[in-house]
Backbone as a chain_set.jsonl record, in Angstrom:
{"seq": "MLSSSSEYLFVYGSLKRSFKHAIHQHLVMYANFVDEGQFQGKLYQIDWYPGVMESPNPNDRVSGEVFRVNAPNILLPLLDQFEGYDPMRHGKGEYIRCIRPILTRDKVTLSCQIYLYNWPIKEAKLIPSGVF", "coords": {"N": [[-7.838, 13.465, -12.667], [-8.834, 10.055, -11.335], [-8.295, 6.518, -12.342], [-10.491, 3.376, -12.167], [-8.679, 1.06, -12.33], [-5.441, 0.365, -11.478], [-1.816, -0.621, -12.979], [-0.272, -0.282, -11.199], [1.191, -0.386, -7.948], [1.323, 0.489, -4.864], [3.434, -0.029, -2.243], [4.375, 0.03, 1.418], [5.137, -1.726, 3.567], [5.118, -4.766, 5.004], [5.568, -5.572, 3.016], [7.465, -4.428, 1.301], [11.275, -4.447, -0.454], [13.048, -4.41, 1.226], [12.239, -5.988, 3.692], [11.89, -8.241, 3.422], [9.664, -10.607, 4.25], [8.265, -13.16, 3.774], [5.626, -13.041, 1.976], [6.667, -11.403, 0.272], [7.802, -12.668, -2.47], [5.944, -13.251, -3.77], [5.2, -10.611, -5.145], [8.067, -10.377, -5.943], [7.592, -12.207, -7.893], [5.067, -11.731, -9.968], [5.52, -8.589, -10.448], [7.1, -5.927, -11.32], [9.797, -3.759, -9.815], [9.629, -0.451, -10.025], [10.175, 2.462, -8.927], [10.744, 4.346, -5.776], [8.617, 6.32, -3.942], [6.18, 8.339, -2.439], [3.134, 9.151, -0.178], [0.143, 10.527, 0.304], [-0.225, 10.668, 3.948], [-1.07, 9.019, 6.622], [1.051, 7.232, 8.711], [0.715, 4.193, 10.624], [2.018, 1.969, 13.436], [0.334, -0.498, 13.755], [0.866, -3.882, 14.749], [2.945, -5.981, 14.65], [3.006, -5.098, 12.003], [2.387, -2.587, 9.775], [0.068, 0.536, 9.377], [-1.579, 2.28, 6.757], [-3.367, 5.362, 7.06], [-5.747, 7.971, 4.838], [-4.687, 11.228, 4.676], [-5.84, 14.875, 5.104], [-3.836, 16.648, 5.341], [-0.763, 18.006, 3.205], [1.412, 17.791, 4.129], [1.9, 15.664, 5.389], [3.322, 12.159, 5.083], [3.743, 9.41, 3.277], [6.292, 7.046, 3.136], [7.458, 4.761, 0.702], [7.161, 1.644, -1.792], [6.981, 1.459, -5.489], [5.609, -0.937, -7.881], [5.001, -2.396, -11.128], [2.213, -4.003, -11.604], [2.624, -7.012, -12.742], [0.689, -9.567, -13.396], [-2.321, -9.5, -12.627], [-4.278, -10.954, -11.742], [-3.295, -12.799, -10.654], [-1.247, -12.433, -8.518], [-2.979, -9.984, -7.123], [-5.281, -11.084, -5.736], [-3.784, -13.184, -4.372], [-2.354, -10.812, -2.36], [-4.462, -9.446, -1.42], [-5.617, -11.264, 0.441], [-3.61, -12.059, 2.073], [-3.578, -9.22, 3.256], [-6.015, -9.163, 4.352], [-8.197, -8.278, 2.879], [-11.274, -8.472, 1.521], [-12.892, -8.164, -1.779], [-15.557, -8.7, -2.366], [-16.639, -7.976, 0.103], [-16.172, -4.904, 0.667], [-14.73, -2.596, 2.336], [-15.176, -4.29, 5.077], [-12.794, -5.543, 5.491], [-10.07, -5.641, 7.358], [-8.208, -4.03, 5.819], [-8.483, -2.157, 3.299], [-8.534, -2.234, -0.512], [-7.899, 0.209, -2.968], [-7.368, 3.058, -5.141], [-4.988, 5.055, -5.489], [-3.152, 8.566, -5.763], [0.36, 8.535, -6.227], [3.459, 10.111, -5.603], [6.509, 9.591, -6.995], [10.102, 9.103, -6.531], [11.157, 10.377, -8.695], [9.811, 12.419, -9.486], [6.816, 11.864, -10.347], [3.516, 11.731, -10.996], [1.691, 8.691, -9.839], [-0.863, 6.731, -10.581], [-1.454, 4.203, -7.882], [-2.872, 1.454, -6.713], [-3.301, 0.62, -3.406], [-3.055, -0.627, -0.295], [-5.261, 0.789, 1.997], [-5.588, 1.133, 5.968], [-8.331, -0.116, 7.515], [-9.839, -0.298, 10.055], [-11.328, 1.259, 12.871], [-8.369, 3.376, 14.445], [-7.346, 2.531, 17.48], [-5.411, 2.234, 19.697], [-2.838, 2.045, 18.233], [0.569, 3.207, 17.233], [1.331, 6.07, 15.568], [3.644, 6.623, 13.489], [5.662, 9.436, 12.974], [7.755, 9.326, 11.247], [6.701, 8.117, 8.809], [8.019, 6.072, 7.936], [8.564, 2.651, 7.558]], "CA": [[-9.347, 11.813, -12.519], [-7.843, 8.491, -11.089], [-9.325, 5.349, -12.67], [-10.866, 2.498, -11.327], [-7.764, 0.131, -12.191], [-4.208, 0.855, -12.296], [-1.18, -1.407, -13.336], [1.026, 0.009, -10.044], [0.921, -1.291, -6.391], [2.327, 1.514, -3.666], [3.566, -0.594, -0.85], [4.707, 0.772, 2.535], [5.37, -2.164, 5.088], [5.743, -5.594, 5.233], [5.703, -6.502, 1.15], [8.907, -3.77, 0.484], [11.913, -5.284, -0.664], [13.913, -4.634, 2.88], [11.357, -5.915, 4.852], [12.244, -9.418, 3.597], [8.932, -11.211, 4.347], [7.5, -14.465, 3.09], [4.463, -12.851, 0.744], [7.234, -10.354, -1.107], [8.309, -13.796, -3.324], [4.765, -13.516, -4.993], [5.145, -9.448, -5.96], [9.045, -10.419, -7.149], [7.438, -12.901, -9.392], [4.171, -11.144, -10.484], [5.615, -7.657, -10.69], [8.383, -5.544, -11.144], [9.789, -2.909, -9.212], [9.745, 1.054, -10.51], [10.612, 3.471, -8.151], [10.268, 5.09, -4.791], [7.351, 6.877, -3.745], [5.304, 8.864, -1.506], [1.31, 8.824, -0.299], [-0.308, 11.899, 1.301], [-1.245, 9.602, 4.686], [-0.635, 8.879, 8.042], [1.619, 5.666, 8.737], [0.638, 3.723, 12.103], [2.308, 0.6, 13.935], [-1.339, -2.022, 14.301], [0.803, -4.607, 15.38], [4.124, -5.884, 13.97], [2.376, -4.709, 11.113], [1.52, -1.034, 10.0], [-1.379, 0.591, 8.146], [-2.035, 3.651, 6.18], [-4.724, 6.1, 6.515], [-5.577, 8.942, 4.174], [-4.369, 12.108, 5.481], [-5.857, 16.269, 4.232], [-2.282, 17.393, 5.339], [-0.19, 17.601, 2.41], [2.953, 17.301, 4.815], [1.415, 14.152, 5.735], [3.528, 11.366, 4.091], [4.372, 7.32, 3.984], [7.16, 6.246, 1.922], [7.363, 3.119, 0.537], [7.512, 1.376, -3.129], [5.816, 1.562, -6.711], [5.811, -1.676, -8.29], [4.189, -2.804, -11.798], [1.667, -5.484, -11.607], [2.412, -8.085, -14.758], [-0.373, -10.669, -13.489], [-3.059, -9.15, -11.43], [-5.148, -11.665, -11.559], [-2.622, -14.082, -9.851], [-1.22, -11.579, -7.125], [-3.807, -9.452, -6.521], [-5.921, -12.312, -4.828], [-2.943, -13.228, -2.977], [-2.096, -10.246, -1.314], [-6.002, -9.48, -0.674], [-5.765, -12.617, 1.177], [-2.54, -11.663, 3.033], [-3.969, -7.817, 3.339], [-7.187, -8.561, 4.751], [-9.503, -7.504, 2.361], [-12.241, -9.388, 0.525], [-13.465, -7.674, -2.569], [-16.435, -9.025, -2.388], [-16.922, -7.355, 1.007], [-15.238, -3.839, 0.496], [-15.306, -2.037, 3.534], [-15.622, -4.839, 6.239], [-11.841, -5.874, 6.23], [-8.973, -4.673, 8.018], [-7.697, -3.165, 4.52], [-9.349, -1.922, 1.521], [-7.406, -1.565, -1.675], [-8.241, 1.377, -3.779], [-6.821, 3.414, -6.015], [-4.622, 6.609, -4.938], [-1.727, 8.92, -6.394], [1.718, 8.445, -5.262], [4.604, 10.811, -5.817], [7.71, 9.087, -6.908], [11.282, 9.968, -6.442], [11.229, 11.069, -10.107], [8.516, 13.746, -9.011], [5.867, 11.412, -11.519], [2.35, 10.915, -10.087], [1.172, 7.733, -10.493], [-2.099, 6.464, -9.61], [-1.55, 3.197, -7.887], [-3.296, 0.412, -5.659], [-3.074, 0.902, -2.256], [-3.725, -1.256, 1.035], [-5.151, 1.608, 3.437], [-6.225, 0.564, 6.686], [-9.943, 0.504, 7.511], [-10.155, -0.039, 11.055], [-10.549, 2.434, 14.222], [-6.971, 3.42, 15.026], [-7.326, 2.339, 18.952], [-3.842, 1.853, 20.736], [-1.993, 1.825, 17.454], [0.974, 4.414, 17.555], [1.768, 6.647, 14.66], [4.698, 6.491, 12.808], [5.93, 10.259, 12.483], [8.558, 9.564, 9.706], [6.116, 8.134, 7.554], [8.822, 4.986, 7.113], [8.464, 1.169, 8.506]], "C": [[-8.329, 10.423, -12.427], [-8.515, 7.389, -11.855], [-9.42, 4.248, -11.71], [-9.927, 1.086, -11.479], [-6.607, 0.746, -12.599], [-3.204, -0.283, -12.076], [-0.03, -1.123, -12.04], [0.332, -0.234, -8.785], [1.875, -0.186, -6.082], [2.035, -0.001, -2.823], [4.638, 0.196, -0.109], [5.075, -0.28, 3.403], [5.797, -3.864, 4.966], [5.616, -6.369, 3.711], [6.896, -5.579, 0.705], [9.638, -5.101, 0.62], [13.257, -5.584, 0.394], [13.311, -5.249, 3.599], [11.42, -7.812, 4.871], [11.085, -10.846, 3.943], [8.4, -11.998, 3.235], [6.907, -14.044, 1.918], [5.575, -12.221, -0.31], [7.618, -10.742, -2.167], [7.208, -13.324, -4.086], [5.134, -11.695, -5.744], [6.504, -9.73, -6.673], [8.673, -11.032, -8.527], [6.161, -12.311, -10.306], [4.478, -9.634, -10.446], [7.108, -7.164, -10.27], [8.539, -4.119, -10.391], [10.019, -1.544, -9.895], [10.441, 1.931, -10.068], [10.213, 3.516, -7.18], [9.483, 5.89, -4.807], [6.977, 7.436, -2.392], [3.527, 8.98, -1.39], [1.398, 10.044, 0.621], [-1.139, 11.226, 2.762], [-0.334, 10.089, 5.988], [0.079, 7.294, 8.27], [1.548, 5.323, 10.37], [1.227, 2.274, 12.305], [1.047, 0.226, 14.686], [-0.21, -2.74, 14.967], [1.713, -5.161, 15.011], [4.254, -5.438, 12.402], [2.167, -3.039, 10.664], [0.165, -0.896, 8.944], [-1.389, 1.747, 7.836], [-2.966, 4.25, 6.44], [-4.46, 7.192, 5.929], [-5.082, 10.158, 5.191], [-4.646, 13.955, 4.449], [-4.581, 17.002, 3.873], [-1.598, 16.88, 4.608], [1.533, 17.082, 2.998], [2.985, 15.915, 5.65], [1.92, 12.957, 4.551], [4.388, 10.285, 4.297], [5.088, 7.384, 2.523], [7.604, 4.946, 1.665], [7.723, 2.696, -1.303], [6.367, 1.255, -4.261], [6.399, -0.165, -7.033], [4.697, -1.573, -9.687], [3.572, -4.046, -12.037], [1.735, -6.036, -12.823], [1.383, -8.836, -14.35], [-1.132, -10.178, -12.168], [-3.941, -10.058, -11.056], [-4.941, -12.938, -10.705], [-2.431, -13.55, -8.681], [-2.221, -10.568, -7.021], [-4.807, -10.122, -5.226], [-4.775, -12.378, -3.916], [-2.714, -12.157, -2.034], [-3.099, -9.554, -1.128], [-5.808, -10.396, 0.492], [-4.838, -12.374, 2.649], [-3.108, -10.14, 3.811], [-5.327, -7.75, 4.642], [-8.489, -8.255, 4.551], [-10.077, -8.588, 1.138], [-13.464, -8.136, -0.465], [-14.645, -7.468, -2.753], [-17.436, -8.484, -0.796], [-16.237, -6.142, 1.43], [-15.832, -2.728, 1.403], [-15.531, -2.851, 4.762], [-14.35, -5.326, 6.533], [-10.554, -5.167, 7.07], [-8.297, -3.872, 6.961], [-8.937, -3.318, 3.522], [-8.377, -1.298, 0.769], [-8.258, -0.953, -2.687], [-7.03, 2.185, -4.551], [-6.421, 4.987, -5.754], [-2.962, 7.356, -5.494], [-0.872, 8.763, -5.637], [2.798, 9.159, -6.043], [5.755, 10.034, -5.798], [8.744, 9.607, -6.559], [11.297, 10.199, -7.181], [10.112, 12.282, -10.328], [7.686, 13.309, -10.375], [5.172, 10.912, -10.358], [1.718, 9.766, -10.822], [-0.231, 7.113, -9.962], [-1.802, 4.879, -9.974], [-2.519, 2.211, -7.042], [-2.836, 0.6, -4.624], [-3.745, 0.116, -0.986], [-4.171, 0.075, 1.882], [-6.428, 0.763, 4.648], [-7.654, 1.064, 7.442], [-10.388, 0.39, 8.617], [-9.779, 0.934, 12.027], [-8.951, 2.419, 14.605], [-7.026, 3.365, 16.614], [-5.639, 3.123, 19.576], [-3.022, 1.985, 19.603], [-1.184, 3.395, 17.388], [1.663, 4.703, 16.399], [3.594, 6.714, 14.718], [5.301, 7.97, 12.384], [6.584, 10.414, 11.179], [8.206, 9.25, 8.488], [6.905, 6.628, 6.648], [8.486, 3.528, 8.154], [9.573, 0.283, 7.758]], "O": [[-7.448, 9.978, -13.163], [-9.719, 7.643, -11.895], [-8.716, 4.109, -10.71], [-10.294, 0.079, -10.873], [-6.482, 1.442, -13.606], [-3.461, -1.021, -11.124], [1.007, -1.786, -12.006], [-0.889, -0.273, -8.63], [2.896, 0.094, -6.711], [1.055, -0.742, -2.746], [5.539, 0.842, -0.643], [5.513, 0.272, 4.412], [7.002, -4.072, 4.821], [5.588, -7.581, 3.498], [7.408, -5.944, -0.354], [9.342, -6.161, 1.17], [14.09, -6.489, 0.414], [13.892, -5.187, 4.682], [11.147, -8.538, 5.827], [11.539, -11.99, 3.908], [8.152, -11.624, 2.089], [7.364, -14.439, 0.845], [5.478, -12.437, -1.519], [7.888, -9.921, -3.043], [7.52, -12.931, -5.209], [5.315, -11.678, -6.961], [6.505, -9.478, -7.878], [9.04, -10.755, -9.669], [6.329, -12.477, -11.514], [3.37, -9.099, -10.391], [7.925, -7.588, -9.453], [7.565, -3.368, -10.328], [11.036, -1.7, -10.572], [11.408, 2.305, -10.732], [9.187, 2.848, -7.056], [9.459, 6.471, -5.892], [7.457, 6.993, -1.349], [2.786, 8.902, -2.37], [2.289, 10.439, 1.374], [-2.369, 11.21, 2.816], [0.522, 10.932, 6.255], [-0.544, 6.291, 7.923], [2.147, 5.976, 11.225], [0.981, 1.417, 11.456], [0.752, 0.51, 15.847], [-0.099, -2.246, 16.089], [1.447, -4.464, 14.032], [5.291, -5.424, 11.738], [1.691, -2.332, 11.553], [-0.439, -1.651, 8.181], [-1.169, 2.501, 8.784], [-3.925, 3.633, 5.976], [-3.356, 7.711, 6.096], [-5.111, 9.987, 6.409], [-3.971, 14.275, 3.47], [-4.236, 17.623, 2.868], [-1.393, 15.67, 4.697], [2.41, 16.368, 2.512], [3.861, 15.358, 6.312], [1.326, 12.746, 3.494], [5.341, 10.13, 5.06], [4.709, 7.629, 1.377], [8.087, 4.184, 2.503], [8.466, 3.418, -1.969], [5.177, 1.024, -4.049], [7.433, -0.585, -6.514], [3.689, -0.877, -9.568], [4.142, -5.012, -12.545], [1.087, -5.687, -13.81], [0.718, -8.89, -15.385], [-0.758, -10.354, -11.008], [-4.422, -9.939, -9.929], [-5.736, -13.752, -10.237], [-3.137, -13.895, -7.734], [-1.646, -10.101, -6.038], [-4.959, -9.683, -4.086], [-4.741, -11.759, -2.853], [-2.847, -12.457, -0.847], [-2.737, -8.617, -0.416], [-5.928, -9.883, 1.605], [-5.19, -12.461, 3.826], [-2.981, -10.085, 5.034], [-5.587, -6.87, 5.462], [-9.457, -8.051, 5.284], [-9.514, -9.221, 0.245], [-14.44, -7.52, -0.036], [-15.067, -6.4, -3.197], [-18.655, -8.616, -0.681], [-15.677, -6.193, 2.525], [-16.915, -2.147, 1.333], [-16.102, -2.225, 5.655], [-14.25, -5.677, 7.709], [-10.455, -3.944, 7.178], [-7.742, -2.868, 7.408], [-9.814, -4.112, 3.181], [-7.645, -0.341, 1.022], [-9.217, -1.537, -3.192], [-5.855, 1.829, -4.462], [-7.213, 5.929, -5.781], [-1.9, 6.739, -5.57], [-1.061, 8.799, -4.421], [3.015, 8.75, -7.183], [6.161, 9.699, -4.685], [8.588, 10.762, -6.164], [11.926, 11.203, -6.845], [9.792, 12.837, -11.379], [7.719, 14.035, -11.369], [5.504, 10.245, -9.379], [1.323, 9.759, -11.988], [-0.466, 7.143, -8.754], [-1.784, 4.289, -11.054], [-3.197, 3.104, -6.534], [-1.63, 0.832, -4.714], [-4.94, 0.287, -0.746], [-3.233, 0.481, 2.568], [-7.487, 0.168, 4.451], [-7.973, 2.193, 7.816], [-11.505, 0.902, 8.694], [-8.663, 1.416, 12.22], [-8.432, 1.394, 15.047], [-6.651, 4.44, 17.083], [-5.148, 4.242, 19.725], [-1.912, 2.107, 20.122], [-1.784, 4.468, 17.445], [2.526, 3.915, 16.012], [4.419, 6.812, 15.626], [5.56, 7.909, 11.182], [6.288, 11.194, 10.274], [8.723, 9.603, 7.428], [6.692, 6.195, 5.516], [8.215, 3.576, 9.354], [9.808, -0.863, 8.14]]}, "num_chains": 1, "name": "protein.A"}
């Protein structure tokens, strides 16, 4: 059973270390890299950024990174704004933040916060590799 809160965050797009987006600097200040990981889902190219949706197929995997959040009261509101998630209007924004299991490279399953894409996938292109 997953808890309703988690000290871990799974990122799969512009928040990853290799992407070098300005928002990543907040992640560096308020969280620590733990390991690479995978989420059971499908990755889509939404625009210049990706979106992830859950999948019932265990072969659908999205690669990303797990961070331990040290200052959630500071970091999460910044990321929520960046991701278009409003906790007061859960389910209405482009993304929702929720807790899902992530399998790390070291084969440990962690309950992690993740931003899942929340709008219909219209013309978005599937990224079959699961890597952005």
